[in-house]
C-alpha positions in Angstrom: 90.5 88.4 108.3 89.3 91.8 107.3 85.6 92.5 107.7 83.5 92.1 104.6 81.0 94.6 103.2 78.8 93.3 100.4 76.9 95.5 97.8 73.5 93.9 96.8 70.6 95.0 94.8 68.8 94.6 91.4 70.7 95.3 88.1 71.2 98.8 86.8 71.1 100.7 90.0 74.7 101.6 89.9 76.3 99.0 92.1 79.5 98.7 90.2 80.0 102.5 90.0 79.3 102.6 93.7 81.9 99.9 94.2 84.5 101.8 92.3 83.7 104.9 94.3 84.3 103.1 97.5 87.6 101.7 96.4 88.8 104.9 94.8 92.4 104.4 93.7 93.1 101.6 96.2 92.1 98.8 93.8 94.2 96.2 95.5 92.5 93.1 94.1 90.1 94.2 91.4 90.0 92.1 88.3 87.6 90.6 85.7 86.9 87.0 86.5 87.4 84.9 83.4 85.1 82.0 82.6 81.8 83.3 83.9 79.2 85.3 82.1 79.9 88.7 83.5 82.5 90.6 85.6 83.0 90.1 89.3 84.8 92.5 91.6 86.4 92.1 94.9 88.6 94.8 96.6 90.0 96.2 99.7 89.6 99.8 101.0 89.7 101.7 104.3 87.9 104.5 106.1 88.3 106.1 109.5 91.3 104.0 110.1 89.5 100.7 109.4 90.4 98.3 106.6 87.7 96.2 105.1 86.9 94.1 102.0 84.2 95.2 99.5 82.3 92.8 97.3 80.4 94.0 94.3 77.7 91.4 93.5 76.3 93.5 90.7 75.4 93.2 87.1 75.3 89.5 86.3 71.8 88.3 86.8 69.9 86.6 83.9 67.4 88.6 81.9 64.5 86.2 82.6 62.4 87.9 85.3 61.6 84.7 87.2 65.2 83.5 87.1 66.3 87.0 88.0 64.2 86.9 91.2 65.7 83.6 92.2 69.2 84.9 91.3 68.8 88.0 93.5 67.5 85.8 96.4 70.6 83.6 96.0 72.8 86.6 95.8 71.4 88.0 99.1 71.6 84.7 100.9 75.3 84.2 100.1 76.1 87.8 100.8 74.6 87.5 104.2 76.7 84.4 104.9 79.9 86.1 103.8 79.4 89.6 105.1 79.6 91.7 108.2 77.6 94.6 106.7 75.2 94.7 103.7 74.8 97.8 101.5 71.5 97.5 99.7 71.6 99.8 96.6 68.5 101.3 95.0 67.9 103.9 92.3 66.1 107.1 93.2 65.4 107.8 89.5 63.2 104.8 89.0 61.7 104.8 92.5 60.7 101.7 94.6 60.7 98.6 92.4 59.1 95.2 93.0 62.5 93.6 93.0 63.6 96.2 95.6 60.8 95.1 97.8 61.7 91.4 97.4 65.3 92.1 98.4 64.2 94.3 101.3 61.9 91.6 102.7 64.8 89.1 102.8 67.1 91.6 104.4 64.7 92.6 107.1 64.6 89.0 108.4 68.4 89.0 109.0 70.3 90.1 112.1 73.2 91.6 110.2 73.5 95.4 109.7 71.8 96.6 106.5 72.2 100.1 105.1 69.9 101.3 102.4 71.9 103.3 99.8 69.7 105.4 97.5 71.9 106.0 94.5 71.8 108.8 91.8 70.7 111.4 94.4 72.9 114.1 92.8 70.7 117.1 93.5 68.4 118.4 96.3 65.2 117.2 94.7 66.4 113.7 94.3 67.7 113.7 97.9 64.3 114.6 99.1 62.7 111.9 96.9 64.9 109.3 98.5 62.6 109.4 101.5 60.1 107.3 99.6 62.4 104.3 100.1 61.7 104.3 103.8 58.7 102.1 102.9 61.2 99.3 102.4 61.4 99.1 106.2 65.2 99.7 106.5 66.0 102.3 109.1 69.5 103.4 107.9 69.0 105.3 104.6 71.6 107.3 102.9 71.1 109.2 99.6 74.3 109.3 97.6 75.7 109.9 94.2 78.2 107.2 93.1 79.4 109.4 90.2 80.1 112.6 92.2 80.7 111.0 95.6 78.1 113.1 97.2 77.0 111.6 100.6 79.5 108.7 100.5 81.5 110.1 103.4 78.5 110.0 105.8 77.6 106.5 104.5 81.1 105.2 105.2 81.1 106.7 108.6 78.1 104.5 109.3 79.6 101.5 107.7 82.7 101.7 110.0 80.4 102.0 113.0 78.9 98.6 112.1 82.2 96.8 111.4 83.0 94.2 114.0 85.7 95.2 116.6 87.6 92.5 118.4 91.0 91.3 119.3 92.7 89.9 116.2 93.4 86.2 116.4 97.1 85.5 117.1 99.0 84.8 113.9 100.0 81.2 113.6 103.6 80.5 112.8 102.7 77.2 111.1 102.9 77.1 107.3 99.5 77.5 105.7 98.8 75.4 102.6 95.7 76.6 100.6 94.0 74.3 98.1 92.7 76.4 95.3 91.2 75.8 91.9 88.0 75.4 89.9 85.0 73.7 91.3 84.9 69.9 91.2 88.6 69.4 90.6 89.1 67.4 93.8 90.2 70.0 96.4 88.1 68.5 99.2 89.0 65.0 98.2 92.7 65.8 98.5 92.0 67.6 101.7 90.2 64.6 103.2 92.8 62.1 101.8 95.6 63.9 103.6 93.7 64.3 106.8 92.7 60.6 106.8 96.2 59.3 106.0 97.4 57.0 108.8 100.6 58.9 109.0 98.8 62.2 109.9 97.6 63.5 113.2 94.7 65.9 112.7 93.2 68.5 115.0 90.4 70.9 114.1 91.1 74.6 114.6 88.9 77.7 114.4 88.4 78.7 110.7 89.8 82.0 109.7 87.4 82.3 106.7 83.7 81.6 106.7 82.8 78.1 105.6 86.4 77.3 104.8 87.7 74.3 106.6 91.0 74.8 108.3 92.8 71.9 110.0 96.1 71.3 111.7 98.0 68.4 110.3 101.2 66.8 111.6 103.1 64.8 108.9 106.5 63.4 109.4 106.8 65.4 112.7 106.1 68.6 110.9 103.0 70.7 111.5 100.9 72.4 108.8 97.6 74.2 108.5 95.5 73.0 105.5 92.9 75.4 104.1 90.2 73.9 101.9 88.4 76.6 99.9 85.6 74.4 98.6 82.7 73.7 100.9 80.2 76.5 99.9 76.7 75.2 100.4 74.6 75.4 97.2 71.1 76.6 98.0 69.5 76.6 94.5 70.3 75.7 90.9 71.4 79.3 90.4 75.2 78.7 90.6 76.8 81.9 89.3 76.7 83.6 92.7 78.0 80.4 94.4 81.0 80.4 92.0 81.5 84.1 92.6 81.8 83.7 96.3 83.9 80.7 95.9 86.3 83.0 93.9 86.2 85.5 96.7 87.0 82.8 99.3 89.9 81.7 97.1 91.2 85.3 97.0 91.1 85.4 100.8 92.9 82.1 101.1 95.6 83.1 98.7 96.3 86.3 100.6 96.7 84.5 103.9 98.5 81.3 102.9 102.2 80.5 102.5 101.8 78.0 99.8 99.0 78.1 97.2 98.4 74.6 95.8 96.5 74.8 92.5 94.5 71.6 92.0 93.8 70.8 88.3 91.6 68.1 86.9 93.9 66.2 84.6 90.9 65.2 82.5 89.8 68.8 82.0 93.1 70.4 81.4 94.7 73.7 82.3 92.5 76.7 81.4 92.5 80.5 81.6 90.9 80.5 85.1 93.7 78.3 86.4 96.3 80.7 84.9 94.6 83.7 86.5 94.5 82.1 90.0 98.1 81.1 89.7 99.2 84.5 88.6 97.2 86.0 91.5 99.1 83.9 94.0 102.4 84.8 92.3 101.4 88.5 92.6 101.3 88.1 96.4 104.6 86.2 96.4 103.2 82.9 97.6 104.8 79.6 97.2 103.3 77.9 94.2 102.5 74.3 93.3 100.4 72.6 90.6 98.7 69.3 91.4 97.2 67.3 88.5 94.4 65.3 90.2 92.5 62.3 88.8 95.6 61.1 87.2 94.3 57.5 87.5 91.6 58.4 84.9 94.1 59.6 82.2 94.0 56.9 79.5 96.9 55.2 77.8 99.7 56.7 80.0 103.3 56.1 79.1 106.7 57.4 80.3 106.2 60.6 78.4 102.7 61.5 79.5 103.8 63.5 82.6 106.4 65.3 80.6 103.8 66.2 77.9 101.5 67.6 80.5 104.2 69.7 82.0 105.2 71.0 78.6 101.6 71.8 77.9 101.2 73.8 81.1 104.6 75.6 81.0 103.9 76.6 77.4 100.6 78.1 78.6 102.4 80.1 81.3 106.1 80.2 80.4 106.8 82.8 83.1 105.7 80.3 85.7 108.0 77.4 84.6 109.6 77.4 88.0 106.4 76.0 89.6 106.6 72.2 90.3 103.9 69.9 89.0 102.7 66.7 90.7 100.3 64.0 89.5 98.0 62.3 92.1 94.7 60.6 92.6 93.1 62.0 95.7 90.3 59.4 95.4 92.7 56.5 95.4 95.2 58.3 97.7 97.9 57.7 95.1 101.0 59.9 95.9 98.9 62.3 98.0 101.7 62.4 100.6 104.0 63.8 97.8 102.0 67.0 98.0 103.2 67.6 101.6 106.7 66.6 100.6 106.8 69.1 97.8 105.1 71.8 99.9 107.8 71.3 102.5 110.5 71.8 99.8 108.8 75.0 98.6 108.6 76.3 102.2 112.3 75.7 102.6 113.0 77.4 99.3 111.1 80.5 100.4 113.3 80.7 103.4 116.6 80.3 101.5 119.2 83.0 102.1 122.2 83.6 99.8 125.2 85.4 101.4 126.1 88.8 99.9 129.6 87.6 98.9 128.3 84.5 97.2 125.6 86.4 95.4 128.1 89.1 94.1 130.5 86.4 92.9 127.5 84.9 91.0 126.6 88.3 89.5 130.2 88.9 88.3 130.2 85.5 86.6 126.8 86.1 85.1 127.9 89.5 83.7 131.0 87.9 82.3 128.9 85.4 80.4 126.4 88.0 79.0 127.5 91.7 79.6 124.8 94.3 80.2 123.8 96.2 77.0 124.7 99.8 76.1 121.9 102.4 76.4 122.2 105.9 75.0 125.9 105.4 74.5 126.4 104.4 78.2 127.5 100.9 79.4 125.0 99.7 82.0 126.7 98.3 85.1 125.6 96.5 88.2 128.0 97.5 90.9 126.5 95.6 93.9 123.7 93.2 94.7 122.4 91.6 97.9 119.5 89.6 99.2 117.6 91.9 101.5 114.8 89.6 102.5 113.8 85.9 102.6 110.4 84.2 103.0 109.7 85.4 100.2 113.1 86.2 98.7 113.9 89.8 97.6 117.1 90.9 95.9 118.3 94.4 95.5 120.6 95.5 92.7 122.5 98.8 92.6 123.4 100.0 89.1 124.1 103.2 87.2 120.9 103.5 85.2 118.2 101.0 86.4 115.4 102.5 84.3 117.3 101.6 81.2 117.6 97.9 82.1 115.6 96.0 79.4 112.9 93.6 80.6 114.5 90.7 78.7 117.7 91.2 80.7 115.8 91.3 84.0 114.2 87.9 83.0 117.7 86.7 82.1 118.9 87.6 85.6 116.0 85.8 87.2 116.6 82.7 85.1 120.3 82.6 86.0 119.4 83.0 89.7 117.1 80.0 89.5 119.7 77.9 87.6 122.2 78.6 90.3 120.2 78.8 93.5 117.0 77.0 92.8 114.0 78.7 94.5 111.6 76.0 93.3 108.0 77.1 93.4 109.0 80.6 94.8 108.4 83.9 93.1 111.6 86.1 93.1 111.3 89.9 93.6 114.1 91.9 92.1 114.5 95.6 92.9 116.9 97.8 90.9 118.2 101.1 92.4 120.4 103.9 91.3 123.9 103.7 92.5 
């Protein structure tokens, strides 16, 4: 796991601008989180040869002053749990604020490195005025300007000094299955149902993400690592920050897993947040599955109910129609072992290798059924194709004018590959090169 640096502070001090400054052009995983009241940001950057994650906790506290104080307290508590270094951002224009003092008092009690970032210090006078923030009792103080970048280099030098250094944990060769999804859809229930199954042998292992529960599981003489992304302790009734860090934890789990298993509450349906998480996992070329939990609660089921649910989901995300869908009841342990059976199938599909001769015969047949179009008076031609990688699969095509290949024909090629070779639950990468 990469070290985690969190940005905390009251609203309107420039945390999000500072976040964007730190990431620069390397916005690896920056997105707007749908389904919550304001934007959340999570990204990866590097400095002085060190890679680390940055979390922007800013800009989404309620307007009510009392609730805001509680919200900031919650924000800082969770940031401390998740982070290796805390960047406490204040505003030199407005000076020391009562909320700044409240945050500082919390931070001083902790044993994690805290750096005071005095933002908007974009001239000499403001840099001098930044010294008034020493009254907050935080020794490391850096005046900076998020907009111009002034002072951020020295600040990042200090951040990298504080980042933990240690031997990386040896990478496990066991397949990692991450349970992802919205809160209260039954991730932990499924996790526990699988671990408590009499056919399973369970051993605890060191967690690779804070407060995520990772366990080894042996099922049908095959070993897996299960990752439950739920499990964040709720300290107060202010839940926005809890849900935010749950999202951060899900992002981490997606990046490190082999198979991302999206758990959906069959009674709540498939919503925009489910789509986003699924697309995120596809972007990282993870194996994909959808599990409809609480199927026992769906009323008046008949032989077409499952098909109707599948059609509903595939219509919502037609580009992900290759993702298998299962129905279970984690609470009643109905069909929970099917999750592992399907995961094993997807793992094998990720490792599938197609010989070059077989693949080129397939391409010739496909082109015979639907020839490539003409572009600018020239007939497009694919002269050669091969699978250059498996786990996950990558195919390379050599052709005369790859930039002219229409997107709909690319999709046609992918669909034909799936019809012929399967790749259930597996994103396919296709690279087109000039021949």
